[in-house]
Every structure is written in C-alpha cells, then in structure tokens.
C-alpha positions in Angstrom: 10.4 -20.0 8.3 13.1 -19.8 5.5 13.5 -16.1 4.8 14.7 -14.7 8.1 15.8 -11.1 8.0 17.6 -8.9 10.5 16.1 -5.9 12.3 18.4 -3.8 10.2 16.9 -5.3 7.0 13.4 -4.4 8.3 14.3 -0.8 9.0 15.2 -0.3 5.4 11.5 -0.8 4.4 9.8 2.6 4.4 6.2 1.9 5.5 3.9 4.9 5.3 0.2 5.7 5.6 -1.5 7.4 2.7 -5.1 8.2 1.6 -6.5 6.8 -1.7 -7.6 9.9 -3.7 -8.5 8.3 -7.0 -9.5 4.8 -8.1 -9.8 3.6 -11.8 -10.4 0.3 -13.5 -7.3 -1.4 -14.9 -8.6 -3.3 -18.0 -5.0 -4.1 -19.2 -4.1 -6.0 -16.0 -3.8 -9.8 -16.3 -5.9 -10.3 -13.2 -8.8 -7.9 -12.2 -7.3 -4.9 -10.5 -7.7 -1.2 -9.8 -5.3 1.7 -10.4 -4.9 3.7 -7.2 -3.6 7.2 -6.7 -2.5 7.7 -3.1 -1.7 10.9 -1.2 1.3 10.5 1.1 1.2 14.2 2.3 4.6 15.9 2.1 6.0 12.8 0.4 3.7 13.4 -2.6 1.3 11.5 -4.7 2.1 7.9 -5.8 0.3 5.4 -8.0 -0.1 1.7 -7.7 -2.3 -1.1 -8.9 -4.0 -3.6 -6.6 -5.8 -6.9 -7.2 -8.5 -6.1 -4.6 -11.6 -6.0 -6.8 -13.4 -9.0 -5.1 -13.7 -7.3 -1.7 -13.7 -3.6 -2.6 -15.8 -1.3 -4.8 -14.1 1.8 -6.2 -16.4 4.1 -4.2 -15.5 2.6 -0.9 -11.8 2.8 -1.5 -11.9 6.6 -2.0 -10.6 8.5 1.0 -9.6 5.3 2.7 -6.2 5.2 4.4 -3.8 2.4 3.7 -0.3 1.3 4.6 2.2 1.0 1.7 5.9 0.5 1.1 7.1 3.6 -0.7 10.8 2.9 -1.3 10.6 0.1 -3.9 11.8 0.9 -7.4 9.0 1.8 -9.9 7.6 -1.2 -11.7 5.9 -1.2 -15.2 2.6 -3.1 -15.1 1.1 -3.2 -18.6 1.0 0.5 -19.6 0.9 1.7 -16.0 3.9 2.6 -13.7 3.5 1.4 -10.1 5.3 3.6 -7.6 4.5 1.9 -4.3 3.2 -1.3 -2.9 0.1 -1.3 -0.7 -0.1 -4.0 2.1 -2.8 -6.4 2.7 -3.5 -9.8 4.3 -4.3 -12.7 2.1 -7.5 -14.4 3.1 -8.1 -17.3 0.7 -8.3 -15.7 -2.7 -9.0 -12.3 -1.3 -6.7 -9.5 -0.1 -7.8 -7.5 2.9 -6.1 -4.0 3.0 -4.1 -3.1 6.1 -5.0 0.3 7.4 -4.6 2.4 10.6 -7.4 2.0 13.1 -7.7 5.7 13.5 -7.2 8.5 11.0 -3.6 9.7 10.9 -1.6 12.3 8.9 -0.8 11.2 5.4 2.9 10.2 5.2 3.0 9.0 8.8 5.6 6.3 9.4 4.2 2.8 10.1 6.6 1.2 12.5 6.6 -1.9 14.8 5.9 -1.5 18.5 9.2 -3.2 19.2 10.9 -0.5 17.2 9.3 2.2 19.2 10.2 0.6 22.5 13.9 0.3 21.4 14.3 4.0 20.9 
C-alpha cells in the first residue's frame, strides 16, 4: 500500500450520514450519472453527482441514507456544483453505495470502531 496516512489525517475527513431527498438525471455528465440532493440534518442540504446509474434507479435512491464526505471543497462538474462526495465500493464497473445498516439521524458522524474505542 503506497498511500499510508496517519490517524490524524483520517480524523480530518468529516464523514456524515444523510438522506437522499431528490434525484435528477445529469445529461451533461461525461459518464451516465445522477444529480443528488442530500439532507444532512442540522448541517443542511448538499448536492453531488454520482455515477451509479447501472445499479440504481432514481425511485429507489429517494429516501435512502448514504455516507458522504462533507468537508471537501466544492467542485464544478459541467454546469453543476458538487458539494460533497458520497462513498461507495467499486465492484467491477459498478459502484455499490455505502450506507448505515439501520436508520440514523441525518448528520450523524460516521466513525471507525477503533476511533470510538480510543475515546
């Protein structure tokens, strides 16, 4: 593994749980993608795009909770401003979204078990 980071580096990544409240097609994207609007509770509403059209339909994404990094700088993608980065596992050419096993409050912090045990 070439890109080893410290635990302090990891703690800088703000991982939060949010609920997808709106899904739109993104015809301007280079690869097929959706534009997602995600509710992070007290942290507000953020938008992002995701190349997840092969495994997911728009209807099944609505009200689904996901895990996202919310402290990246905004990024312009075509005519769309992405404000967070949702997490998924790459499975061949598909991306499988990472999500909590049980419903949790929007804006909840996603942490590692090791981090919880250390405090």
